N, C-alpha and C positions, 0 to 999 in steps of 0.2 A: 504494500499499499504506500502511496506516496506522501510524503510528508510536505508542509507547506511553511513558509517563512514569510512573517509579515515584517515590513520595513516603514518606519514612519521618517518622514524628512520634512519639516515644513507642514504645509497643508496636504501634504501626500501622504497616502496610506496605501503600501503598494504588498499585495499577496500574492506569491507566486509558488509553484511546486518545485519540490527539490527531490533527488535521488532517483527519480525514475530515469532520466536521462542527465547523468552528473555533466557531462561536457556542456551539454545546453544551458543548463542550469549556470554553469560557471561562468560562460559568457554572458549571458542575461545579465548575472549580478555584475559583471565586470563593467559592462556597456551601462550599467544603471547607475552604478557609483561615479563611474566617469562624468555622467551626465551631470548628475547632482554636485559634483566636484565645480563643473563649468557654471552649472547654476548659481551654487554658491558664490563663486566670484563676481558674476555680473549682479547678484542681489546687493553687493555692497554699493551705496548710493552716493554718486558723487554731489557735492554742493557748491556753487557757484558765491565766491566770497568778494568779488568784484575786483577793482573798484568800477562803479557803473557811473560815475561821473568824474567830471575832473578833479583832484583831491585838493585841499586847501594848501597854503604854505606853511609849514609850521614855524616859521619865523619870516614874517613880513618885511623884516628890514635888511634880511639877504638878497640882494639885487639879484644873486646869481641863480635863485631859483625861480626868478621871474621868466626865464627863457626855457624853463622846463614844465611850464603850464601847458597840461595836454592830458588827453586819454589814449590816445593812439591812432593810427594813421588812417585816414577815409581817403579812397582812392577814386571814385566818383559818385556821382548825385545825378537822379534820374527824379523827373515829375511828370506823372501820368492823369488824365481825366479818369476817374473809375466809374464806369458804368454801372458796378456790382454794389456800388456804396450808395446809402440814402442821400437825397441831394446834389448827387453827382459831383461829388466833392474830388478835388484832384489829390492822388497819394503820391507819397514822396517816399523815394529807396534811396538807399546808398550801399555802396559797394566796399568791402574794407578788402586789402592784400591776404589776409590770413584769417579773419574773424566772422569770414560769410556777409550773408546779404542782410540789410536790416530795413524794417518799415516804419514810418514815423506815424505816430497815432496822435490825432488832434486833438481828442479827448483829454488825453492825457499830457499832452505836450512833450511825449517823451517817445523813444525809440525801444525797439523789442525786434529779437532776432526771426528771421523771416523762412524756418523751415528748412534751412540749408545746411544744418549740422552734419547731415549724414553723405554728403558730398566725397569725393574722392580726392577734392583740394578745395578747402573752404575760401581759397582766395576767389574774389570776384573781379573781374577786369571791366566787366559791361553786362548791360542788362536790358532786355526788348521785351515788350508786351505787343501780343498781335491785336492792334487795333480794331479789329473786327470781331474777333472772338478773345476778349482777355484773359479767359481760362489758360490759353496758350501763351507760354512764356518761354523764352531761351537765356541763358547764362553761359558767359566765358567764363571758365574757372584761370584762377592763377593770377599772379602781382602784375598789376600792367605796367609796372617800372621796376620789375624786376631785374638786377644786373648782373650780367653774365660775362664770367672771367674765362677766358680760353685756356687758361693755364691751370686750370683746378678740373679735378674730376667732376664729370655732369656739369661743367661750367661753373662750378661751385655755387650752384643755385639751384639743385634738383628739387628743394621743397617749394620755390615760388614759382617754377615753369608751368606753363598752361597744360593742362590735362584735356582741353577740349572744350566743346561747346555739349551743354546740358538742356534738356527741356522738359517742361512741365506742362500737363496738360489737364490739371485739377486747380488752376489758380495759384501754383507755387508751393502747393500742400505737400506734392512730392515730385521727385526729380529723377531723370533715367539714371541708371546706376553707371553707366559709361558714356563717352562722347558718343552722341548720336552721328548718323550718316557714314558714307563710304566716300572717301576722300581720294581723288583721280589725281595723278600726276599729269605732266605734259602728254605723255606716250599714251595717255588714256588708259592706264593701269590702275587698279584700286591698291593703294599702299595701305597695307594692313596695318602696319606700324607706324602710321602716321604720329599718333597722339600716345604712343608707349610710352612709360614712364622709364627715365626722364625723356620728356620727348624733344628737348633742346629747342622749343618754341615759344614765344610771347603773342598768342593773341591778344591784340589790346582794343580794338574796336569791334561792333556789330551795329548794323543798320539792319533795319526792317522796312520795307517798301508799305507805304501808308495805304496804297490804293490795292496793290497784290502783296499782302502780307506772306505770302509764300516764298518771295523771292528775299533772300538774305544775303548780306553781303559782308564779309570779315576781313580785316586787316590783320596779317602776319609776320614776322620776322623771326629768323632762324641763324644760326650760327654753321657755316660750311668749313668743315676742318679741312677740306681739299684745297679751298683758295682762300682760307683764313679772312672770310668776309662775312658781314651781316647782311644776309641776303633778306629781301621783300618778296613778300606774296600778298596777291588778295584773290581769295575765293570766295567763289558765289554758288548759292543754292536756289533752285526754282520750284523745289517740290518740298518746302518747308522742313529742310534740314535732312533729308533722306540722302540725297548724294550732293556732293561738292566738287566745283571744277574750277581750275585756276584760271584766272582771266587776266593776272598781271604776274610774272615774275621777273625779278630783275635782281642781278649780281650787287651786291654791297649796296642796294637801295635803304635798307635800316628803315622799313616803312613803320610810322609808329601813330600816324594820323589820318582819320577818315572824317570827312565831312560833306555834307549835303547843301547845296544851295538852296538858300530859302525860298519858297513859292514855287519852288520846280523839283519834281521827283526823279528828271533825269540826270541833271547836272551833279556831279558829284566830284571831289578833290580827295587826293591822296598826298601825303608828304613823308619823306623821310628825309636822304640826303638832297633829293630834289623834289618837285611838286609835280603832280601826275593829273590829268583831267578826264573824265568821261561825260559823253552827252548822251549815253543809252542807259542809263541805269546800272552802271558798272559791268556791262559786258565786255566794253573794249575800253582800253585805256592809251594815252598819248602822254610822253613828256613834255611839260613847257619847258623847252630850251631858248637860250639867247631871248629872253624876256628881261633881262636887267636882274635878276638873282645872281648870287655868287657861283661858280663852278662848285659841282657836289664834291670834287677832291679835296675843298676847303672846310666841307659842313660837315658838323656832324649830326645834326638834324635840324628839322623846320617843324614848328607848331603853328597851323592854321587857325584864322579866325573868321567868319563872314559876317557881314552886316544884315539885320532883318529889316533895317528901315531901307536901305539901298543896299538890295541885292547883288548890283554889280562890284561892290567893293569887297577885297578880298585883302586881307592882313597875313602877313608871314613875318613870325619871330625865329631869327635865324641864329643857332647855337653852333659856333667855330669848332675844329678840332683843337687848334692849339692858339687859344685865345681868350683871355677873361672879359670880353666886351661881345656884347650881342649887338645885333642889327633888327630892326623892324622895316620893312618893305610893305608899301601898301599898291596894289594894283585897283584902278578904278574900271577896267574893262574887263572884267570877268577873268582875269589871268593872263592876258595877252601881253601887257607890260607891268612892269615893277619899277618903283623908284623907291629909293632908299630916304626913310625920313625922320628915322633919329638912330642913337647908339646909347646902349645902357650897360651897367656891370650884367654880367652873365651869370645865370643861374646853372647848376649841373644840369645835364640835358635830361634827367630823370626827374628833375623838379621843375619843369617847365609848363607854363600855362598860360593861355590867353582868350579873352571873350571881347565882344563888341557889346555895348547897352543897347538893347533890342529897340530904342526909343530914340537913340542920337548916334549915328553912324560916325559922329567925330570925336566919340568918349570910347577908350578902349583900356582895359584893364589887362596888366601882363604881370609877370614874375621876373623882379631883376635884383640879384643878389640875396635870394632866397626869400625876398617880400614880395608884396603887393604894391604896384605902381600903377599911376595913372598916365595916360596917353590921350591928350586933347588938342585940338586945333584953336588957337587964339590969333585973331587978326592975319587969318591966313597961315599961320607958322604953328607947326607941331611944336608941342611944349610936353615934357614930362615932369612928376614930383611924386613922391612915396605917398603913400595914402594916410600915414601918421598913425591910423587907428591899430591898436597891437591886438595882434594875433599871433599864434604858435607859426615859428619860422616854419620853411621847407613848405612849400605850397605845391600841390600835385594836379590840382584841377580847379578850373573856375567857371563858374555858372550864372547864367541868368535864365531865367524862364520867360517866356513871351506874354504869358497873363501875369507876370509878377514881376515888380521892378526891383526886388531883393538880388544884390549879389551875394553869391555864395562861395566860400574858400574852403577847398579840402585839404588838409594838412597832414603834416605827420602829428599833430596834438589834436585831431578830430574836426568838427565841423563848425564853421564859425558864419554868420551872416550879418551884412550890413545895408540899411536902407539909405543913406546918405553917403555913397560913393567911397565907402570905406574911410571914413573919417573916425567913426565907431563901429565897433564888431559886438555882435551877441555870440554867445556861446550855445550853441545846440547840441550838446552831447550828454543831456540828461537819458539815462537809460543806456546808455551805449558802452557796454562791457567789451572793450576791443584791446586793452592792453595790450603791447608785445614786450613779454616779459623774457629776458635772458637769464634770470635765475629766480631763486625763492630761497629763503631761509627764515627758520622759525629760530624762538629762543627755547631754551631747555630749561629754565630757572623761572621764578615768578610767573605772574599771569601771561598769557600768550600774548606777543608781537609777531608780524610777519614783515620780513624788509625783501624788497625786489627790484631789482635794477631794470628799467624800460628801454627800449629803443627811442632814442630823442627826447624821451619824458623824465630824465631823470631817475632818481632813487626813490622809491616810495615805502610808507612806513607804515602798518596797520596796527593800533593798540586797541585792545579789547577792553570792557567795561570789567571793573570799576573805575577805570583810569578816565580822570577829566577830559581827558584827548581822544577818547574812543574815536575809530575809524580811522580815514585815510589820510595820510599826509605826505606832500611833496618834502624830501628832506635835504635832497643833494640835487644839484642841475648837471647839465651834460646828458652824454648817453650811459645810461646805468648799465652796468653788467654785473660782475659776480658780487654777491652780497654773502655777509655770515656774522652770527652771533660769538660771541664767547660762550664758550659750553657752561662756563660756572658763573657768570655775572651777565645777565641780561640786559645791562645797562651798556654794555661795551660790545660793539658792533663794528662791522667794516664795509665799505661800499668802493667799488672801483669805476672808474670812467675810462672805457675805452678809447674813445676819440680822443682824450685829452692826456692818457696817459696817466690817471692819478689812482692812488688808493689813499683813502681818508678813514679816520678812526673817530669813533665818539664814544665817550667815557658818561655821558649823560644823557642817555636815551635819544640821541639824535638831535638835541636841541643846537649843539655846537659841535663843530669837527675839528680836526688837527690840520697843520700843513700838510701837503702831498708827502706821503711816506714812502713813494717809490725809491727802489734801492738804487738806480742809477739812471742818469739822462743818456749813457755812453752806448747802452745797447735798445736795439727796438725790439718790438712784440707786435704779436698778432691782436687783432681788433679786440677779441675775446680773450683777454691774457689770462691764463690759469692763476688761480688764487684759493687757498684753503687753510682754514685753522684747525690743528690738532686737538682733538676731542678730549683728550687725556692731560696733557699737560699745558697749563694755564700760559698764556701770553707768546705761544708757539704759533708761528704762522708761514706760509709759503707762499711765493710766488714765481712766476717763470716767464723770462724774454729771452734771450739767446742762450740765459745759462740760471740754473735753479738757484735761488734765493731762499734763505732761511733766517728768521728773527726768532728770539725768545724772549724777546722785551716790548710785544705788541707792534712791533714796528718801527721803534725809535731806531734800533742799529740793524745791520743785515750782514751775514756771512755769505758769500758765494760759494756753491758747491765747485768742483773742480771743474775745466772745461773737458768736454769730450771730445777727444782727438779723431781727426779724419771729417769732420763735420764739414759740408758745405758752409760758408762765412754767411749765406743768406737763410739758414735753418733756423726756426722760431719756433718754441715749445707750445704745444697745443693743447697738452693736458699732464697734470703732475698727481701723485698720488704716494701716501706713506702708509705705513703700517700704525696702528692705534696705539700700542705701548712699546714697541720695538722703533726708536727712531733712527736707528742705523739703517733699515732697510726703506729704500725709497724708489719709486718708478717714474721714468719721464719720457714723454712722447713729442716726437717732433711731427710739426704740419708738413702737409702733401703727401701723396705716395709715394711708393719707391720707384713706380713706374717700370718694375721688374718683377718677374714672376718668381724671381728669387730673392723676396725684398731683405734690405739690411739697412741698418743704422737709423732705424726709424723709432724702436721702442730699447730703452736702456733701464738696467737696474743697479743700484749701488748697495752693498750689505756693510758699509762703513762711512754712512752719512756723507756720501759725495766724494770722498777721497779717490776713489776707484770707481769705474763704470763697467758693465759688461753689456754687449749687445746681445739681446735676448729677440731681436726680430726674426731669425731665420725660424720658418714655419709658421710665422703669422701672416697667413695668405691674405686676410683681407685689406692690409696695407700696400698689397701689390697695386692694385688700381684706385683705391679708396681712401680717403682720410681717416686716421685716429680721431675719434670725438671725446672719448672719455677713457678714464681708466678707473676701476674699481678694485681697491686690496678688501681680502677677506678680512671679518671682524677678529677670527681667532689665529688663523693660518696663513701667515703672509706671503707663501707659495701658491696661493691660492689667489689668480688674478683675472678679472674678468677686463676685456678690450671691448668698446664699442665703436662702430663704425657709421659713416655717412658718405653718400656719392654716388648712391643708386645702383650698387653691385649687388652679387648675392648675398656676400658676407656682412651680417649685422652685429654680431656679437661672437667673439672667440675668448676660450678659456685654458687656462694653465693650471694643472695640479701640482707642478714641480717648479715654480719660480723662473718659469718660462724656456725650460729646456726642451719642451715639446708642447705642441698646442691643439686644440681640438674645437670644430666648427659648434658653437653653440647658439646657433641661430632657428633651430627647428621652430615651427609655426609661426615665425614673424614675418608678416606678407613683404611683398617685393618692394613695396613703398615704405617699410617700415623702418628707416634708417635711424638709428639710436643717436641722441644727443646726451643723454646723461644716465648714469646707473647708480643706484643706491641699495643698500643692504639694511635689512631691519635686525639689529643688534639682538633683540628679543626673539626672534626667530631665526636661527641662524642658517645661513647660506640659502635664504628666500631672497630674490632679488628682484628688484623693481625696475623697468626700463621706461625712459621717457623718449618716446620715437617721435616720428613726423605723424604719426596716425593714433595717437593717445598713450595710454599707460599700459604695459604688460607685466604679468607677473610669471617668475619659473621658481619654484621650490626646488629640493636637491632630488626628490625623486621624479620630478615630474620630467615627461619624455619631451616636453616641448612647452613654449611659452603661451600664456593664456590671457587674453584680452582683460583686463581687472577693472569692474566697477560698471556702474551703468550713470547714466543721463550726462557723461563728459563727452563733448561733441569730439567729431574726429579731426581736431585741431593738432598741429604741433605742439609738442608739448617741450621746452628747453630745460627745464629743472626740476628735481625732487627734493623734498625733505620731510623728515619725521620727527613729530614730537612724540618724545617716547612714554612720557608717564600718563600720556592720553592716548595712545596708540591712534594717532590719526597721521597720514599722508597727504601731503601738499603739493600740490603740481603748479607750477608756472606756465601757464601756456603762451606762447608766440602769436596772439590775437585775439584771446578771451579771457586773460586775466588769471586771477588765481582761484584755484579749487582746491577741496578737501575732501578726505572719505576715510570713514574709520575701518582701521584693519584689523581690530581687535577689541 
């Protein structure tokens, strides 16, 4: 007679027979336990901690904090008349480079995320709604201003490149799982891997025809390793995205702008190094040569702006390859001829924007020196001036809407608006939780405090109640990078600034900060310079430039570890890690791949506190073609080391059990796009590792066969850093685009 076994797990009660068929019963039990293990991981619920508005300044007298005022980058803004809402009100959407699409609520005057948390890439370059069937929507994934560096693996930008165009047929409630359509080359062949990760492509703007909304036109640029050029492409679909065919391909065109002539569906303009024009809704294109614009050999890129009130007027903002000056040209005859009307300080080409006032064709707003300027005609002459009103620097997009005289500026610090030509600006960031965190650290003593370095928005601190300053505060300016608390005193904390090569220490809970504690100005470092605090010995901190530096007095003085012989003079440290209790054992990794299937001189170990080094790169296959991103040393055994990689290749994590004598691939079940940014080990659950990846947080314990997605509710956003508050058993994640999140791990 068969016996039965009852298994209770949460709300589930399973009754199944055993002994009748032992093998089948055992297999069923194994699969059942595996299912419940996976379900228990997902049962952990992530909670967003913000910030969801621009934090206040902790010290209003500190002028350096003023330039960090912001919440995170906004890349594009769109306004649509909504036929689905009562009163036919316009709906406003904004796209962020890493944090998805957001929708503005007029009732709450606040932003909320718009159902894009599950996209394979949460960056939004552009967004379009079918004007006849508003439930049909299109979205370009990726960062419109992603910077591609040919010297790095996957152009050093696999996390921000486009993954193609996705489509919704239910008003944006859900989106296609992958890029839509078949993409054809010039030979008429389907390119199956057109959007394969990493795509090495940036799709920047999408146009939907107002009368024939099945016609879609998109502008793309890519890098050619063969010609070493940034080639431009314009693709078009005439069947609502099912098939895409090239309408323009041009070597080194660097196409980044696509505009449609006001009051004309047929005339379109595109710009990169040159300006292109189409008279037939994008089916055919011609280059506007010999029209007064500078030769494309001198041009980095051109930004266009068209006048609504005088549609024959076309402005071109030219950013040059080797000049700190930009020029603005005007055509008054639909692009047939241009004349230079003014010069200005250049902004970087990835922070270049321009727009014409819709009711005044002689009033233009543009970026110069990373700030918004006005260009206007006075007594027949063109004049320029700074708009005076303060907003966050680094402007990526400027907008007017024909029915709205408000000027909108999308910046590295969020969205701002002005109704008086930029003399004053209004902060429009309520509810917008899009902080681009490079790090997260939490206090281990006292009430919970959270510290995080943000891209372009300084370093922020969250104090918990009952502190009188409970909430989020901007405590440092610049580009916030690595942060850390002293493990024994929560009033002592450290902040790093990547752009300005700074290390600062506070001993009073972030109210005041030390001088720059950087060990030396004689060495250079990577933008995200490695830094960490030893958890056992108070006052012991490390940082990495070209060499490893150690301080035992909180950064007041430093000792340099010995230089590693035989390294290229341009090598810079990318990650450093040491044993918790044994300060003699230390690991150091250098940036960039080995570019060799037998890698060497990328990862080193010292057993004598940096007096001598041993190269342990042999067998570390992940660094052959990708970058080491992080090193994690086991809490108990310093010979057990985990190494994370990013760069769009097969290896995501590798592990050694013998101090680097041999390595094993530890990437099982990490997806092809789950490049690893950080690793952390739970000291109270030994050998359990959490991974911060481009696609969320994963967990792997000692006996697990592979990695498992950890927790529920965290968007599919890039996670840059992790930390654990051990006495409460809470894991914190710093995301690059959706702020700080937390989850209970025990």
